[in-house]
C-alpha positions in Angstrom: 59.7 -43.8 71.1 59.3 -41.4 74.1 59.0 -43.4 77.3 58.0 -42.3 80.8 59.0 -44.5 83.7 57.3 -44.2 87.1 58.9 -46.2 89.9 57.6 -47.2 93.3 59.1 -49.1 96.2 62.6 -50.0 97.3 66.1 -49.2 96.2 66.2 -52.5 94.3 63.2 -51.6 92.3 64.7 -48.2 91.6 67.8 -50.0 90.2 65.6 -52.1 88.0 64.1 -48.9 86.5 67.6 -47.5 85.9 68.5 -50.7 84.0 65.2 -50.4 82.0 66.1 -46.8 81.1 69.7 -47.8 80.1 68.6 -50.6 77.9 66.0 -48.5 76.1 68.4 -45.5 75.6 71.0 -47.9 74.2 68.5 -48.7 71.4 67.8 -45.0 70.7 64.6 -44.7 72.7 64.1 -41.5 74.8 63.3 -41.4 78.5 61.1 -38.4 79.3 60.3 -36.8 82.6 56.9 -35.5 81.5 54.3 -38.1 81.0 52.5 -35.8 78.5 55.4 -36.2 76.1 55.5 -40.0 76.2 54.3 -42.6 73.8 54.7 -45.4 76.3 54.3 -45.4 80.1 56.1 -48.0 82.2 54.8 -48.4 85.7 57.4 -50.2 87.9 55.2 -51.5 90.7 55.7 -52.2 94.4 53.4 -54.7 96.2 55.0 -55.1 99.6 52.1 -53.6 101.6 48.3 -53.5 101.1 48.1 -49.6 100.8 50.8 -49.9 98.1 48.8 -52.5 96.3 45.8 -50.2 96.3 48.0 -47.3 95.1 49.3 -49.5 92.2 45.7 -50.4 91.1 44.6 -46.8 91.3 47.7 -45.7 89.2 46.9 -48.3 86.5 43.3 -47.2 86.3 44.3 -43.6 86.2 46.8 -44.1 83.4 44.3 -46.1 81.4 41.6 -43.4 81.8 43.6 -40.2 81.5 46.2 -41.4 79.0 44.2 -43.8 76.9 46.2 -42.7 73.8 49.5 -44.1 75.3 50.6 -47.7 75.6 51.1 -49.1 79.1 53.7 -51.6 80.4 53.3 -53.0 84.0 56.7 -53.9 85.5 57.9 -54.9 89.0 56.7 -57.1 91.8 53.0 -57.0 91.1 53.6 -58.9 87.9 54.9 -61.9 89.8 52.8 -61.7 93.0 49.3 -61.0 91.7 48.6 -61.9 88.1 45.0 -62.5 89.0 44.6 -58.8 89.8 46.6 -57.8 86.8 44.3 -59.8 84.5 41.5 -57.9 86.0 42.8 -54.3 85.9 45.3 -54.4 83.0 44.5 -57.3 80.7 45.3 -55.3 77.6 48.7 -54.0 78.8 52.1 -55.5 78.4 53.7 -57.0 81.4 57.4 -57.5 82.3 58.5 -59.4 85.4 61.5 -58.4 87.5 63.5 -61.3 86.0 62.8 -60.2 82.4 64.4 -56.7 82.2 66.4 -57.7 79.1 63.1 -58.2 77.3 62.1 -54.5 77.6 63.3 -53.4 74.2 61.5 -56.3 72.5 58.3 -55.5 74.5 58.5 -51.8 73.5 59.2 -52.5 69.9 56.3 -54.9 69.7 54.0 -52.3 71.3 54.9 -49.9 68.4 53.0 -52.4 66.3 50.2 -52.8 68.8 51.4 -56.3 69.8 51.0 -57.0 73.6 53.6 -59.2 75.3 53.2 -60.4 78.9 56.6 -61.7 79.9 56.8 -63.3 83.3 59.4 -66.1 82.9 62.1 -66.6 85.5 65.7 -66.2 84.1 69.2 -66.2 85.4 70.0 -62.8 83.9 72.7 -60.9 85.7 71.8 -57.3 86.8 75.4 -56.2 87.1 77.3 -54.3 84.4 74.1 -53.5 82.6 73.6 -50.1 81.0 72.0 -47.7 83.5 70.5 -44.2 83.6 71.0 -43.0 87.2 68.1 -41.1 88.9 70.8 -39.2 90.8 74.1 -38.7 88.9 76.1 -39.0 92.1 74.5 -42.2 93.5 75.0 -45.5 91.8 72.9 -48.5 92.9 74.3 -52.0 92.5 72.2 -55.1 93.0 74.6 -57.7 94.4 72.0 -60.5 94.5 68.3 -61.2 94.0 66.0 -63.4 96.1 66.7 -64.6 99.6 67.1 -67.7 101.8 64.3 -66.9 104.1 60.7 -67.9 104.4 59.2 -65.2 106.6 55.5 -65.7 107.1 54.5 -62.1 106.4 56.4 -61.6 103.2 55.2 -61.7 99.6 58.3 -60.2 98.1 60.1 -63.6 98.0 57.4 -64.8 95.6 58.4 -62.0 93.2 62.1 -62.2 93.6 62.6 -66.0 94.0 65.4 -68.0 95.4 68.8 -66.5 96.0 71.0 -65.7 93.0 74.3 -63.9 93.8 76.0 -62.1 91.1 79.8 -62.5 90.4 81.9 -60.3 92.7 84.3 -59.3 90.0 81.5 -57.7 88.0 80.2 -55.9 91.1 83.6 -54.4 91.7 84.0 -53.5 88.0 80.7 -51.7 88.0 81.5 -49.9 91.2 84.9 -48.7 90.0 83.4 -47.6 86.7 80.7 -45.6 88.5 83.3 -43.8 90.7 85.4 -43.1 87.6 82.4 -41.5 85.9 81.9 -39.1 88.8 79.7 -41.0 91.3 80.3 -40.3 95.0 78.1 -42.9 96.6 77.7 -46.6 95.8 74.5 -48.1 97.2 74.7 -51.9 97.6 71.2 -53.4 97.6 69.4 -56.7 97.7 66.4 -58.3 99.4 69.0 -59.3 102.0 72.7 -58.3 101.4 74.0 -60.5 104.1 72.9 -63.7 102.3 75.2 -62.8 99.4 77.2 -65.7 98.1 75.6 -68.4 100.4 74.5 -70.5 97.4 77.7 -70.2 95.4 80.5 -69.9 97.9 81.2 -66.2 97.4 82.0 -64.1 100.5 80.0 -61.1 101.6 82.8 -59.8 103.9 85.3 -60.2 101.1 83.0 -58.2 98.8 82.8 -55.4 101.4 86.6 -55.3 101.7 87.0 -55.0 97.9 84.3 -52.3 97.8 86.1 -50.4 100.5 89.4 -50.1 98.7 88.5 -48.8 95.2 90.3 -45.8 93.7 88.7 -42.4 94.3 86.8 -40.3 97.0 83.5 -42.0 97.6 81.3 -43.7 100.2 79.5 -47.1 100.1 76.1 -47.7 101.8 75.3 -51.3 102.6 71.6 -52.2 102.3 69.4 -54.3 104.5 70.8 -57.4 106.2 68.7 -60.2 107.7 70.0 -60.8 111.3 69.9 -64.5 110.8 72.4 -64.3 108.0 74.7 -61.6 109.4 75.0 -63.3 112.9 77.3 -66.1 111.7 79.6 -63.8 109.8 79.4 -60.7 112.0 83.1 -60.6 113.0 84.3 -60.6 109.4 81.8 -58.0 108.4 82.7 -55.8 111.4 86.3 -56.0 110.4 85.5 -54.8 106.9 83.7 -51.7 108.3 86.7 -51.1 110.7 89.3 -51.4 108.0 87.7 -49.2 105.3 86.5 -45.6 106.0 84.8 -45.6 102.6 82.1 -47.8 104.0 79.4 -45.8 105.8 79.3 -46.8 109.4 75.6 -47.8 109.0 73.7 -51.1 109.1 70.1 -51.8 108.5 69.1 -54.8 110.7 65.3 -55.4 110.8 64.1 -57.0 114.0 60.3 -56.7 113.3 59.2 -57.4 116.9 60.6 -57.5 120.4 58.9 -60.7 121.2 60.7 -64.1 120.9 57.3 -65.8 120.6 56.3 -63.6 117.6 59.8 -63.8 116.1 59.4 -67.6 116.0 55.9 -67.4 114.6 57.2 -65.1 111.9 59.9 -67.7 111.1 62.7 -65.2 111.5 65.1 -68.0 112.7 67.0 -66.0 115.4 66.2 -64.9 118.9 66.0 -61.4 120.6 69.1 -62.3 122.6 71.0 -63.2 119.4 70.0 -59.8 118.0 71.1 -57.8 121.1 74.5 -59.5 121.0 74.9 -58.6 117.4 74.1 -54.9 118.1 76.4 -54.9 121.1 79.3 -56.4 119.0 78.8 -53.7 116.3 78.7 -50.9 118.8 81.7 -52.2 120.8 83.9 -52.4 117.7 82.5 -49.4 115.8 81.2 -46.8 118.4 80.0 -44.4 115.7 77.8 -47.0 114.0 74.3 -46.0 113.1 71.7 -48.8 113.3 68.3 -48.8 111.5 65.6 -51.3 112.1 62.1 -52.3 110.9 59.1 -53.0 113.1 55.8 -54.6 112.2 52.9 -53.6 114.4 49.9 -55.9 114.9 51.2 -59.2 113.5 48.1 -61.5 113.9 49.5 -63.4 116.9 50.9 -60.3 118.7 49.4 -59.9 122.1 49.6 -56.8 124.3 52.4 -58.5 126.2 54.3 -59.1 123.0 53.8 -55.5 122.0 55.2 -54.3 125.3 58.3 -56.3 124.6 58.7 -54.4 121.3 58.4 -51.0 123.1 60.9 -52.2 125.7 63.4 -53.3 123.0 63.3 -49.9 121.2 64.0 -48.1 124.4 66.8 -50.5 125.4 68.6 -50.7 122.0 68.0 -47.0 121.1 68.0 -47.4 117.3 69.0 -44.4 115.1 66.3 -45.1 112.5 63.1 -47.0 113.1 60.8 -47.9 110.2 57.2 -48.8 111.3 54.7 -50.8 109.3 51.2 -51.9 110.1 50.8 -55.6 109.5 48.4 -56.4 106.6 47.8 -59.6 104.8 49.6 -60.0 101.5 48.9 -62.4 98.6 50.7 -65.7 99.0 52.1 -64.8 102.5 51.8 -67.7 105.0 50.4 -65.4 107.7 47.5 -64.4 105.5 45.4 -67.3 106.9 45.6 -65.9 110.4 43.0 -63.7 111.9 44.0 -60.0 111.9 44.0 -57.9 115.1 41.2 -55.4 115.3 41.4 -51.9 113.8 41.2 -50.3 117.2 44.1 -52.4 118.5 46.2 -51.7 115.5 45.5 -47.9 115.7 46.3 -47.8 119.4 49.6 -49.8 119.1 50.8 -47.8 116.1 50.2 -44.5 118.0 52.1 -45.7 121.0 54.9 -47.2 119.0 55.4 -44.0 117.0 55.6 -42.0 120.2 58.4 -44.2 121.4 60.1 -44.2 118.0 60.2 -40.4 117.7 61.6 -40.0 121.2 64.3 -42.7 120.7 65.4 -41.3 117.3 65.4 -37.7 118.7 67.5 -38.7 121.7 70.0 -40.6 119.5 70.8 -37.5 117.6 71.5 -35.4 120.7 75.1 -36.7 120.9 76.0 -35.0 117.6 75.2 -31.5 118.9 78.3 -29.2 118.7 80.4 -32.0 117.1 82.4 -31.5 113.9 81.5 -33.8 111.1 82.8 -34.5 107.6 79.8 -34.9 105.2 79.2 -35.8 101.6 76.8 -33.4 99.8 74.5 -35.5 97.5 71.6 -33.2 96.7 69.6 -30.0 97.2 67.1 -30.0 100.1 63.4 -30.0 99.2 62.9 -27.1 101.6 66.1 -25.3 101.0 69.8 -25.9 101.8 71.8 -28.9 100.8 71.6 -32.5 102.0 74.6 -34.5 103.0 75.6 -37.6 105.0 78.3 -38.0 107.7 80.4 -41.1 108.1 77.6 -42.7 110.1 75.0 -42.0 107.3 73.3 -39.4 109.4 71.2 -37.0 107.3 72.8 -33.5 107.7 71.4 -30.2 106.3 73.7 -27.3 105.5 72.8 -23.9 104.1 75.4 -23.7 101.3 77.6 -26.3 99.6 78.6 -27.8 96.3 76.8 -31.0 95.3 79.3 -33.9 95.2 81.8 -32.3 97.6 83.1 -33.5 101.0 82.9 -30.6 103.5 83.4 -30.1 107.2 80.5 -28.9 109.3 79.6 -28.3 112.9 76.2 -29.6 114.1 74.1 -26.7 115.6 70.8 -28.4 116.1 69.0 -31.7 115.6 65.6 -33.3 115.0 64.5 -36.9 115.1 65.4 -37.6 111.4 68.2 -35.1 110.6 70.9 -32.8 111.9 71.3 -29.1 111.2 74.8 -27.8 110.6 77.0 -24.8 109.6 80.0 -25.0 107.3 83.4 -24.7 108.9 86.9 -24.5 107.4 
């Protein structure tokens, strides 16, 4: 069968699709890039935000209308979070939940005989050392655990991904080394929260980082999002791992969501703003070249103007390298969905003001790289020309000419808020 897979959402979801592809190819099915050539469409859904929900519903209806001759399989978080909606928009499609990836071959082969399977059971299947078809041959994504230990009031992803399940570290290391041996230059470590790795089965996140940092070959490792409450107790061990291994990008993603202690508590984030500032200070003191990304939710239902001002103040004080901004919207099953939303006018105004601060802070952060010499890993062609690379601080660097997969030396000649411009040097 010819199968077209369309993936939406996070790196974790992308890795799920790479496993689905690998399992299907192992059984002699063909993954095609052109939907017109397919017999079956797999839509791997994201459901984290309300606009994404609408996009998924629109996609399902479009596929059913424009490609009615093709079979449709719905995968991803929507399957676990909103079965009521799925029954409404895709009752005659097959479903496969994010814990059921190993069922994909059975579902496809049943569809060949017009039998629909809607598989949503939870399993303890391990998503490491599975066959994978990488979307970028140079970047290998490894899921180190699934689920989390949190109960954030705004989140519905935990309903899809469940309780924490950490995969064996020896298998993670084996997969990483095999990927490097096969030509990969970047290993992306991902989870709903990488910092909670091993908390339920006495494995060590910092030990895992140390092992990942000393594999054979020329490569880099990018560590995915870490919940502050889980990194705070082990910060010194994690910082030591970064300091001891140059193969780990000097980059951390630490979502704060708000600058208000009151709202943090109402979100059930289980740490304080002061805890967070001390964490950032510790990273920067020990690793001066560290890049720090964060997430902000605008307009949480209990956010007042005073709370919002605290968020603006925090962004200007901490000076994050990367700031992801999301408008709060109610999500199915999220605790905060029972709260009254802020008005459209307030949301629009706060988002505009926050983005102004965000753009200035990110632009100013990149100024320090001007005229510096950087070693970068080239990982792809640029969409608007040139080549895309990343320096040791995981800063996006554009260069006119390079070989994909190579490490090169460049000088930074200009900068924007989201990337650096460079010229190649000897």
